[in-house]
Steps between C-alpha positions, in 0.01 A plus 500: 500500500642831394566757765295818488697811410560714807293813451513651847122549541431550871156355554463541876658712775460429872644761737562374854247613762776482767810645333486796264820391325379150417321447165417179316453489123376224270516487122292336230799291394525315833746702707481630858731771631532679834662826609589582858639845441206678346579396142871586484584135445297190422555130555355214297322264742298300245396151618696242299172330397388804298582445135478736210144593396381498863325823595533644850141621508470652849743534792404604850744597774418395853336743741693347793868480395720611216636151426170347389333528161252304288497460121217379273641341188298462179628247238225515239751547221652162585158328489536456874165554677623378838512739797831657593552712812840553657590620849827617653581576863868584454497788251499281191792271586266202498147458368227242562209424269176508701210350307366214714120490479480697173346320200736389223331735253502808729751722319573776753502868407533667840594438861453741789578493874246627753643809675343409835552127551839356426482192280155574359535498120261546210560387142309547175498258208331496163170394660497545878642651820689291755606550861776363720512530878855366540718713275421301187577151631137408431236666279121472471233660280344832594286526190161514677249661262754636249462397137786310339706786362860604463633670816769741383576658839357549846562731793409497866330831581433541871285192580400417143654309211461684167546289189566635151390262227549486125170621360273410792525817711630547853386261771523573871497255787367696796654453843785250517548556876379142571778366271750691711370338817481137383750278679528146638306593810208621290516198272491264795229677698131407488405864442673835460391860472735722303573857603303720256669773301411863578148572371398838361157650543409599146169559325372194318392684186498873424313455175142626539380404154397174335775238475690366203332200334634177647645399164709817482868420574602681817757471776399395850587696812651334807252386763352794692585405854719278713627179342507230769662165425502180700607140458325176592694177488182297458129568457313594817155374594429755776444869414805711418459858621686824432446803722632854476535710818583870534764642735245491786446126439149570373375259231470672165432215258465124512512241220423131524518196277136443608383835360227485237485739204213746495209387285480754217206497264624604159152610395475734800801703387459469121876454456693194388680327786834505321547855634468395864795441731478157659496496883819425691452154652794331668621175356556203728676304227867398512761729350572870472188714543438872460219734605468874437345715772365818342581709812131544576281396791219257405211641300232661720232251590160540339609729214386399155785388275595730216766507231656819362486599137879532500546125479810291446479159334472231769613751765206726587431488876157505650405833656468641754816366656594560864715800595852502363749460783752758614869468414689340784607170650276195502530134596406205279402178680462162325342210689533144372395192700487709817854635456547871430770691313539879498685749281517882502346693213592861424251713303615827345308778331503553129799742468303713255246587774605812695218500760655537848480212744250693716268541202513129418432412862197729506374350175535149644340589833188653342484223240513232765229676700275509194590137418410391853181705482394321181548161660341589836200655325464186288505274808241721672280488192524120503387500864214740426377281217519195720306682770229616263470153345429351844258780583302429181463136600378600844242758383243235408543313827469787749196707594404809693773719647767243415410518131511883522845481659624275218371742235652799682840329533494396134427861401797632701726227362381590147588865560846402615547272202376759250506487124737790418212701354464876550210683658402864501528695820289815534427498127849625421842334461530121484656350809600133516342285762741377767515121479748220463448460125570867449802508726649196327464676164657814650795302630537328162502828308751652744720191483518511120605867510770439762646200316498659156847655517812497719436845645403649834122524551335831407336716769161398357587131537618553856177684587285233331686226689432670833132544421465141385663369815268708718191390308609134525563535872152647553338222298693232686385649830140485383543140389662397827224677695233320295656163576561569868156642580225446244617163369565381856151609603346332198681173577360509853148540357561218252613272779183569700292426188694174450633625164859457381739784584672711240862377476774734379811277528 
């Protein structure tokens, strides 16, 4: 075989991350050189196995010492489709080919070292991405959902792997922090919870108009929330739970493998279900698992599900969601077979948002008050309906003053329940009746305004919040008084008449 003419085409350069004077260079005619004096002089350190027509496709200097480097060798022009990756730990004096676990037809175009975990390597071939946890001694596929396409290069950007392909766009693997934490202890454990990466509180979708058609090619944003990964050595029969606590150890959100998805009637919303984001339900199956917490409290109970017009294909959350949490420190707790594991979770604010911390805290405080008001009003309405249902059954069985008392109590309960309609007062301005239906709607409207943007509440919102809280407090006092006095008196009368009591539990 004829030797290739030496043309001096430098195909890859790898400056050392540890020594400014150390630079590695690889050529497309199979040579590797190194300089240790900033380029004043160079030394040929080519592995003896590299013959002419080998191409040094990508070199990467180590992030941990200036003696280590990795070289991806492409030998297409020799009809050699086998993988070739070389590693040196002594500045190029000796090299070792590290390809165990790679398929025979996985011609390698790039190799990169993770800047955080020593010995964690990524490689790209003509059809897939591979990973090694032991400095290249063993490799395994990391293809996941990627199409079979030529990987020309890849980089590790913060906690993500960004892959550049030949004609099939960029692909990003979000959050490789679990890969940095995998070790023998994790592999041998029955269950493990990985420390989550820092999560950023960002708006899910700032587009207020109709979405792109689902067939329109479009990129996908990273998950909007905290990515939480865990590992199960084998499938679990008992429920697996994941809880998130704030800095005061107050429960914010809970997920379980026993959770059931909300029943959504497609006809009710007149939208195809391919727009809807599927609920986060924990997996109890063996292997690596991942769940994304959207940084919200659970949806307020009793609110009718809605979906925004600004939809994203397969990723449109049900609204309203619970309040978005404040930036700060949280704790994630995984429980498997009665054993719990915890990890810290840091949440930071979208750096583009300039609202002061005090403004965000006020927004959260008023939002949570309105959120709690919605739920408390809903529970009271459920109790009122249960009360009135029992009173209706009793009306036909009682007589005399007892029947009158039942009717009177039902009327008062009906006034507290309300229907959110307006009545005229004094023949002039319309004033809303004060009832639990009305106050729930008031809380809901206020909540939507407060959660609409990452800004401090307006003076009008603060005033409305105060008025709503006072109105709710007054209504609750009336309801408690009705139960303590009138309902108690009625139950005494029912007992004397040998009729069943009204039960509120």
